[in-house]
N, C-alpha and C positions, 0 to 999 in steps of 0.2 A: 504494500500500500504506500509506503514511504517513497519507493522508487517512482511510482506513478505521480506523486506530488512533485517530485524533483523534476520530472520530465515536463509537467505542466508549467512549473515555474521557469524552467529553461526556455520553453517555447514562448511563454509570455514575454520574457525579457529579450530574447534574440530572434524570435520568429519573423518579425517585420524585416529585420536586416537580412536574414537568410532569404526570404522571399524576394526582396529587392536585389540581392546579389544574383539570384537565379534569373530574374527578369533581365538584368543588365547583361548577364552572360549570353542569354538567348538572343538579345538584340544585337550584341556585338557579333555573334556567329552568323546571324542572318545578314547583317550589313556586309560582312566579309565575303559572302557568297554572291553579292549583287554587283560585282565589278565587271565592267565592260572594258575590253582592250581597245584603245584607240588605234586608228590606222597608223599613226606614227610609230607606235610600238611594234606593230606588225611589220612595218617597213624596216625596222632595225633588226628584226629577227629573221625574216624570210629572205631568201635569195632565189632568183630564177632557176628553173631546172632545165638542164640541157639534155637533149635526146642522144641516144646511142644507135648506131646502125642496126643492132639486133633487137631493138624495141618493137613490140607488137603494135598494131593499129590502136588498140585500146589504151595502151600505155602512152602512145603519142597524143591521143585525144585528151587524156588526163593531164599530161604535161602542158599542153596548150591551154587547157582550162585554168590551171594554176597560174600560168604566166599571164593570162589575160587579167585575172584578179590582181596580180602584182602590178601590172601596167596601169590598171584603173585606179588603184589606191596610192601608188607611190610615184613620185616624180623621179625621173631618171636624170 
């Protein structure tokens, strides 16, 4: 019975701070997931892809698609 009273007293004293801490933690985690990468970061990381004579038609099509995106977003 005394243990139950100690838990109630603890929760009455620290419960609001614990709830506030959990809420702030959740908000920080949600905010960190909502980051969009600007085109300028993309241009710093990405480089055009060059084809090889042994590439298949599908590979060449994918390379061209990636390079078109690069040309549209990044100034050369």
